[in-house]
C-alpha positions in Angstrom: -18.0 -17.7 -183.9 -20.7 -20.4 -184.1 -23.2 -17.8 -185.3 -20.9 -16.7 -188.1 -20.3 -20.3 -189.2 -24.0 -21.1 -189.0 -24.8 -18.0 -191.2 -22.2 -19.0 -193.8 -23.5 -22.6 -193.8 -27.0 -21.3 -194.3 -25.9 -19.2 -197.3 -24.2 -22.2 -198.9 -27.3 -24.3 -198.4 -29.7 -21.6 -199.7 -27.6 -20.4 -202.7 -28.2 -23.4 -204.9 -31.9 -23.4 -204.0 -32.2 -19.7 -205.0 -30.4 -20.3 -208.2 -32.5 -23.4 -209.0 -35.7 -21.4 -208.4 -34.5 -18.9 -211.0 -33.6 -21.6 -213.4 -37.0 -23.4 -212.9 -38.8 -20.2 -213.7 -36.9 -19.9 -216.9 -37.4 -23.6 -217.8 -41.2 -23.0 -217.8 -41.0 -19.7 -219.6 -42.3 -20.0 -223.2 -40.1 -17.1 -224.2 -36.9 -19.1 -223.2 -37.9 -22.7 -224.0 -39.9 -24.1 -226.9 -43.5 -24.9 -225.9 -44.9 -27.5 -228.4 -48.4 -26.1 -228.6 -47.1 -22.6 -229.3 -44.6 -23.9 -231.8 -47.5 -25.7 -233.6 -49.5 -22.4 -233.6 -46.6 -20.5 -235.2 -46.2 -23.3 -237.8 -49.9 -22.6 -238.7 -49.1 -18.9 -238.9 -46.2 -19.4 -241.3 -48.4 -21.6 -243.4 -50.8 -18.6 -243.7 -53.5 -20.4 -241.6 -54.1 -17.3 -239.5 -57.4 -18.2 -237.9 -56.3 -21.7 -236.9 -53.1 -20.2 -235.4 -55.1 -17.8 -233.3 -57.3 -20.6 -232.0 -54.2 -22.5 -230.8 -52.8 -19.4 -229.2 -56.1 -18.5 -227.5 -56.5 -22.1 -226.1 -53.0 -21.9 -224.7 -53.6 -18.4 -223.3 -56.8 -19.5 -221.6 -54.8 -22.1 -219.6 -51.9 -19.7 -218.9 -53.5 -16.4 -218.2 -50.5 -14.9 -216.5 -48.1 -15.5 -219.4 -47.6 -12.4 -221.6 -46.2 -14.4 -224.4 -49.6 -15.8 -225.3 -50.8 -12.3 -226.1 -47.7 -11.5 -228.1 -48.4 -14.6 -230.2 -52.0 -13.4 -230.8 -50.7 -10.0 -231.8 -48.2 -11.5 -234.1 -50.9 -13.5 -235.8 -52.8 -10.3 -236.7 -49.7 -8.4 -237.8 -48.4 -11.3 -239.9 -51.8 -11.6 -241.6 -51.9 -7.9 -242.4 -48.4 -7.9 -243.7 -49.2 -10.9 -245.9 -52.4 -9.3 -247.1 -50.6 -6.1 -248.0 -47.8 -8.0 -249.8 -45.1 -6.6 -247.5 -43.4 -10.0 -247.1 -42.6 -10.2 -250.8 -39.7 -9.2 -253.1 -42.1 -7.0 -255.0 -42.4 -4.8 -251.9 -38.8 -5.1 -250.7 -37.3 -4.3 -254.1 -39.6 -1.2 -254.5 -37.4 1.5 -253.0 -40.3 3.9 -252.5 -42.7 1.5 -250.7 -39.9 -0.2 -248.7 -38.8 3.0 -247.1 -42.2 4.9 -247.0 -44.8 2.2 -246.4 -47.7 0.5 -248.1 -50.1 2.0 -250.6 -53.5 2.6 -248.9 -54.4 1.7 -245.4 -54.4 -1.4 -243.2 -57.6 -3.3 -242.2 -59.1 -1.3 -239.3 -60.6 -4.2 -237.3 -57.4 -6.3 -237.7 -55.3 -3.4 -236.4 -57.6 -2.8 -233.5 -57.3 -6.5 -232.5 -53.6 -6.2 -232.9 -53.3 -3.2 -230.6 -55.6 -4.8 -228.0 -53.4 -7.9 -227.8 -50.2 -5.8 -227.6 -51.6 -3.7 -224.8 -52.6 -6.8 -222.8 -49.2 -8.4 -223.4 -47.5 -5.2 -222.2 -49.6 -5.1 -219.0 -48.9 -8.7 -218.2 -45.2 -8.1 -218.8 -45.1 -5.1 -216.5 -46.8 -7.2 -213.8 -44.0 -9.8 -214.0 -41.4 -7.1 -213.8 -42.8 -5.9 -210.5 -41.3 -9.1 -209.0 -38.2 -9.3 -211.3 -37.2 -6.4 -213.6 -35.0 -8.9 -215.6 -37.7 -11.5 -216.1 -36.9 -13.1 -219.4 -40.4 -13.6 -220.7 -41.3 -10.0 -219.8 -38.3 -8.6 -221.6 -38.9 -10.7 -224.7 -42.6 -9.7 -224.7 -41.7 -6.0 -224.4 -39.1 -6.4 -227.2 -41.5 -8.0 -229.6 -44.4 -5.7 -228.6 -42.4 -2.6 -229.4 -40.9 -4.1 -232.5 -44.3 -5.1 -233.9 -45.6 -1.7 -233.1 -42.7 -0.1 -234.9 -43.4 -2.2 -238.0 -47.1 -1.3 -237.9 -46.5 2.4 -237.5 -43.7 2.6 -240.1 -44.8 0.2 -242.8 -48.6 0.1 -242.4 -49.6 3.4 -241.0 -46.7 5.5 -242.3 -46.2 7.2 -239.0 -42.4 7.2 -239.1 -41.7 9.4 -236.1 -43.7 7.2 -233.7 -42.3 4.1 -235.4 -38.8 5.3 -234.6 -39.7 5.8 -230.9 -41.0 2.2 -230.7 -37.9 1.0 -232.6 -35.6 2.6 -229.9 -37.8 1.0 -227.2 -37.5 -2.5 -228.8 -33.7 -2.1 -229.0 -33.5 -1.2 -225.3 -35.4 -4.2 -224.1 -33.6 -6.5 -226.6 -30.2 -5.4 -225.3 -31.3 -5.9 -221.7 -32.5 -9.4 -222.4 -29.6 -10.5 -224.6 -27.1 -9.2 -222.0 -28.2 -11.9 -219.6 -29.8 -14.5 -221.9 -27.9 -14.4 -225.3 -29.6 -17.7 -226.3 -32.9 -15.9 -226.5 -32.3 -15.5 -230.3 -35.8 -14.4 -231.1 -34.9 -11.0 -229.5 -32.4 -10.3 -232.4 -35.2 -9.8 -234.9 -36.4 -6.4 -233.7 -33.0 -4.6 -233.6 -32.0 -6.5 -236.8 -34.9 -5.2 -238.8 -34.4 -1.7 -237.3 -30.7 -1.6 -238.2 -31.4 -2.8 -241.8 -34.2 -0.4 -242.5 -32.5 2.7 -241.0 -29.2 1.6 -242.7 -31.1 1.6 -246.0 -32.0 5.2 -245.7 -30.1 8.0 -247.5 -27.0 9.5 -245.9 -28.9 12.7 -245.0 -31.8 10.9 -243.3 -29.4 8.7 -241.3 -27.4 11.7 -240.2 -30.5 13.4 -238.9 -31.6 10.3 -237.1 -28.2 9.9 -235.5 -28.8 13.0 -233.5 -32.0 11.5 -232.2 -30.1 8.4 -231.0 -31.2 6.2 -233.8 -28.4 4.4 -235.7 -28.6 2.0 -238.6 -26.2 -0.5 -240.2 -27.4 -2.8 -242.9 -24.7 -5.3 -242.5 -25.2 -5.5 -238.7 -29.0 -5.7 -239.2 -28.6 -8.7 -241.5 -26.2 -10.4 -239.1 -28.7 -9.9 -236.2 -31.6 -11.2 -238.3 -29.4 -14.2 -239.3 -29.0 -15.1 -235.6 -32.8 -15.3 -235.2 -33.0 -17.2 -238.5 -30.5 -19.8 -237.2 -31.4 -20.1 -233.5 -34.8 -18.6 -233.0 -37.5 -20.6 -231.3 -40.7 -19.2 -232.7 -39.6 -16.4 -235.1 -37.0 -18.4 -237.0 -39.1 -18.7 -240.2 -40.1 -15.0 -240.0 -36.4 -14.1 -239.6 -35.6 -16.3 -242.6 -38.1 -14.6 -244.9 -36.9 -11.1 -243.8 -33.3 -12.1 -244.3 -34.1 -13.6 -247.7 -35.8 -10.5 -248.9 -33.0 -8.3 -247.6 -30.6 -10.6 -249.4 -32.6 -10.0 -252.6 -32.2 -6.2 -252.1 -28.4 -6.6 -251.6 -28.1 -8.9 -254.7 -27.1 -11.8 -252.5 -29.2 -14.2 -254.6 -27.5 -17.4 -253.4 -28.4 -16.7 -249.8 -31.9 -15.7 -250.7 -32.5 -18.8 -252.8 -31.2 -21.1 -250.0 -33.3 -19.5 -247.3 -36.5 -19.6 -249.5 -35.9 -23.2 -250.5 -35.7 -24.1 -246.8 -38.9 -22.3 -246.1 -40.6 -23.8 -249.1 -39.6 -27.3 -248.0 -40.6 -26.7 -244.4 -44.0 -25.2 -245.3 -45.0 -26.9 -248.6 -48.5 -25.5 -248.4 -47.4 -21.9 -248.3 -48.0 -20.0 -251.6 -45.9 -17.1 -250.3 -42.7 -19.1 -249.8 -43.1 -21.1 -253.0 -43.7 -17.9 -255.1 -40.7 -16.1 -253.5 -38.4 -19.1 -254.1 -39.3 -19.1 -257.8 -38.6 -15.4 -258.0 -35.2 -15.8 -256.3 -34.3 -18.7 -258.5 -35.3 -16.7 -261.6 -33.3 -13.7 -260.5 -30.2 -15.9 -259.9 -30.6 -17.4 -263.4 -30.7 -13.9 -264.9 -27.5 -12.9 -263.1 -25.8 -16.1 -264.2 -26.8 -15.5 -267.8 -25.4 -11.9 -267.6 
C-alpha cells in the first residue's frame, strides 16, 4: 500500500516538472515565440534589404547552431529576393492568368537558387535531428512546413516543375496540420496551405478534378482565410502573408481589402518601393471601379 501511494505521489510531483520542461523548450523556440533579432532580420527582408537580412540571420545562426529556424530564415531571404527580382510579388504577375498559373518567364538566378537549396537542406537536416527526440517538436514541424512550402513555390513558380511542386505542397500541408493540431497559435504555419489552396483553387475545373485523384485539393476561399490567419497573427511571416493576401484580393476584385493591407505594409515599411507601388496600383484600381 505504501509503495502504491509513494508511486502516485512521485507521479504528482514529477508531472508538473515534465510539463514545465516541455513548455520551457517551446518558450525558447524561435518558431513559437518572437525572437527580437530574427524579427529585425525579417523587417530588413521585407524592406528589400536582402544582404543585410542574411547577415542578421547568419549571426543568430552562428550562436544557435542547433536551431533549424535560422536556416529557414536564410532560405527565405534567398527566395524572397528571387521572387522580388522576378516581379512575382506584384499585381502585374498575379493578374496575369498565364504567368500566375504557369510560372515566370525565363529562369531564376542559378547561384541564388543553389544557396536557397543548400539552406533548405540544412534546415531539414536540423529539423530531423530534433524530431529524433520529439516527433512533435514545434520548431522542427514549422521548419519542415516552411521548407516544403518554399520548395513548392520555387518548383512551381520559378522552375515550372509543377508535378514536383505539388508533391512538396502536399508535404507542407501534412506538417502544417500536424503542428497546428497541437499549437494552433503557430500562425505562420497557415501560409503554406493557404497559398496551396488558393493556387490550386484558381485552376480550371478539369485540372482540379485531375489533382483531386492525386489527393491535392484546392479552395480559393479557404486559402485566403488561411493566409489571413498568418496575416493577422503570424510572428515572422505576417507581412509576407499580407502581400500575398492583398494580391489575391486584387485577383478576386476585393479592392478595399487589398488597399487596406497594402496601406498597412506601406506605412510599416516606408522605404519599400514594392509596397508603395502596389498600394498606388490598388488605390487606382479602386478609383476606376468607383467611377464605373
